[in-house]
C-alpha positions, 0 to 999 in steps of 0.5 A: 500499499501507499499512503499520502499524508498531505496538509500544512506544516505543523499539522502532524505529518511526520508524527502522525506518519511516524506512528502509521508506519509503527502500526502497519510496517510501512516505510516512512518517507516524510518530506523533510527525508528528500528536502533536507539535504538540499536546505541543509547545504542552502543554510535553511534554518526554518526561519524567513523564505526558501531560496528559490532554488531550494524547491526544484533541487528538492524536485530532483531529489524527490524524482530520485526518492520516487524512482527507488520506492519503484524499485523497492520489493513488493512486500514494501509499503510506504507512507509518503507526506507533504505539504502542497499549496493550492497550484497546478503543480502541486496538484501534479505533485500530488497525482505523482504518488497516486501514479507510484501506486498505480504503477506499483500495483500498490492499493493507495490511500489519500489522507488531507490533515487540516489543523486550526491556524492557532494550533499551528502557530502554537506547534511551529515553535516546538523545539522537535522542529528545529531536528529538520529544517522545517519551518518555525517562523510564527510571523509566516502562519498567516501566508501557509494559511492563506496559500491553501492546500490543494484541494483533496481528491474525492476519495480522501480521508480529511482529518483535522489534527487539532486536537487528539494524539497522533496515535490516535490519528494513526488508529483512525487511518488504519481503521479508514485503510481497514474499511476500504481495503 
């Protein structure tokens, strides 16, 4: 199976993905696993805007990671995380994971996460966000919210992560997968 977790920064994608991986045995391919080699080399630190070359460079890393997922043994499942803003480019990026699942012959489960902007603002300053080059600048919350997320596909589970534990969210996702399997 391939699970796609999409949502804004600080909504819990990686934390929920880790809990989901623990429950299912799937491999977590968190977006910062892909972005951080580029972000680190460019000096990105979670504050301020990204340099213009950051996203295209990270896109090249993403393509290699997708190739690796395609080459993985058939019994390996994956969980991909990403923040996809409401643009045509990011809508195509959402479709990449669906197509990856189709090519692999894997069951595909899209999950769109949302979170209250005030909760996002509170989470942005948590110390564990600095471990990876995650956005930590509270002044950018308005920009995050104003961009919106790529609309959820009709077959997606939509889950509000403003309250509750990551383990509870993972359990809800597993129940949804079991019901649709």
